[in-house]
N, C-alpha and C positions, 0 to 999 in steps of 0.2 A: 428109751424110745426117741427117735428123729424126731423132731418137729416137724410138721408139715410146712411145705415151703409151697409160698403163694405168690406168683409175680404180678401187679397190677399196673397195666397198662391203661395210662391214662396223659392226656396234653396239659391237663390243670393240675399244676406241681403242687399246690394249696392241697388239692382232694387228693393227691398220691398222699402226702404228708399224715393226713387226716386216716386215710385207711391204713396207713403201715401203724399209723399211734393203736388206733383200735384192736390190729389185729393182732401185733409183737405183745399190744396187752393179754390178750386170750392166751399166748406161748406160741403163735406162730412166727416163721420165719420169711419176713417179707421183702421181697425186692421191687423196686419199683422203675418201669421205663417209659419215657415221654415222649418219643419218638419209635417210629417201624426198625428203623436201623439199630438203636438202644435194646430193644425187643427181642429181635435175632438171634442176636449176641445172649440174652441171657434165658433164651427157650431152648439152648444148647442145655441146660444144667436141669431140665425134666422138671419144671415145678410142678408140684402134686396139683396146683390149680391156677388158672391166669381167670385173672377179673380183666374185661377188656370193655373200654369207652366205645359206643357206637362213632362219635361227631367228634374227629380227629383232623387238624388239617393237612395231614400230608398223606393219610390213608383214610378210606373209609374202615370201620371195625368191622364190617361185612365181608367186606374185600380183605381184611386182616383175620378174620375168623376161617375162613377159606383157607387161606394160606396157609394158617397154623395146624388145620387140620392135614392138610394136606402132608406138611412136614412132618406133623406125629398124629396118626389116625385117632390116637390112645388119647389125646390132651384133652381134660377137661377144662371147657373154658365157660366162665359165667359172663355176660354179659351185663355192665352198668351204664344206663342212660337215660337221659328226659326225654328221649324218644319213647313212647307207650302205648304206639298204634297197634293193633292184632294183628296186623298183617306182617310188622318188622320186627314181633314178639315169635310168632309163627316162623318168617323166615330164619331168625335166628337160630330157633332148636330145630327144624329140618336141616338144617346146615351143620347140627352136632351139636348146639349149646346146653348144656344143663343145667341153666338156669337163667333168669332174665331179672334183674334188678333195676327197679325204676331211682330214678334222683329225683329229689332229696331220698333218703332213703333213713331207715330209723336203724341207728347203730347195733342195737341188740339183734332185731329180723336181721342184718349183715350176718352177723357173727354166728347166728343162727344157721343160714342159709348156707355158709363156709363151712361151718363143720357138717352139715349133711351132705355136701356137694364131695367132700374131702373122704367122708367115711369114719 
């Protein structure tokens, strides 16, 4: 069986490396992108799940989520953010996010929720 492919989009290169390390250790294939341009190229590979930060310098995660869903309505996107306001979480879910994880997160919780999201 092919490993599930995860795309991590976050401007924090250290966090990208940490998440990649955690998830590859669990058998996932992980790509990272730190800019919207990088992200758009990697979206063409149709990852099984996208982990998306909200606070990024060039594009808001909310705008990115809208764009990703326009490009591919079936894309599974999980928001990962320090923002935890109910209104923001609600908006992301209304826009089609499958889950919302608040940073800092527990590694086991991240793994469990990623597994749930990819089925």
